[in-house]
N, C-alpha and C positions, 0 to 999 in steps of 0.2 A: 431637607435631608436628601431628596432626589437630586438636587443640584450638586450637592457635595459628592454623591456617588458618581455622577457624570464627570466631575473634575478628577476624581481618582482614576476612573477608567481612561481618561484622556492622557494621563501621565504615565500609564503603563507602557513598557517598551513594546513596539510593534513586532510581532512574530508572524512571518508570512505563513499562510495555511497550505500553500502549494510550493513545492520545491521545483527548481529548474530541472528539465529533463537531463538524463545522463548523457554527456557528450559521447559521440560515436567511438572515440578512442579509449573510453573507460569501460571496464568490465562491470556489468550490473552486479550488485551485491544483495545477498539475501536480506529480507526485511525482518527476520526473526531477531529479537533483542539480543545484542551481543555477538551475533554471528557475522563474520566478515567473509564468508565463503562466496564464491561466484554463484550467481543465480542461474538456474536452468529452466525455471517455470514462472509463468505469470498467472497469478490467481486474481481473477477479475470479479469484483463484488460491488454491491451497493446495499445501503440500508433503506428499505422501502418506506420507512417512516420519515426519512430525511431527504431522500434523493428521488428524482423522477425515474421512471422505469428504464429509460434509455441511458442514464448516466452510469458510468463504470469507474470505480477506483481500482487501483492495481497494487497488490503486494507481490514482491518477487520472492522466490523461494529456491533454496538449494535442494538437492535430492534428499538430504537428511531432514529438512523441515517442511517438505511439501505436504506430508500427511497431517502434521500437527497444526500448521497454519490453515490448511483446508478444513480440517475437522472443527477448528475454532469458528471459522466463518459459517460452515454448513450447519452447525448446531444452533446458530442464531438465525438461520434462513437467509444469510447474506450472500453466500457463494453463488455466482452465476456461471462461471466457466473457468476451466484450467487449461492453459495452452503452453506448449513448449516454446521457449524463447528462440528466435532465429539465431542460428550459429551455435546453439548449445549442443553438447555431446548427446543430449537426449534424442535429437533428430537423427543422429548418425547410427544409432544402435539398431 
């Protein structure tokens, strides 16, 4: 039975876990589901049960979703830092 499971796993389509970085000429987009607004914030987080303390994953957020995404991560103890994206209007205010 274990051999059959291994065969089924090997037939599945490969989906990369890491996406390519956004090219410099493209505007970063909010990570909230369905939102296509330009991102102004980087929410850096990690899951301490899965990641080493120095590893950071990043969600991007528009001003409208900064608090909801941050609250989601913070409630789970994952949020490590929030930083304005370079070139965002957030830094100009």
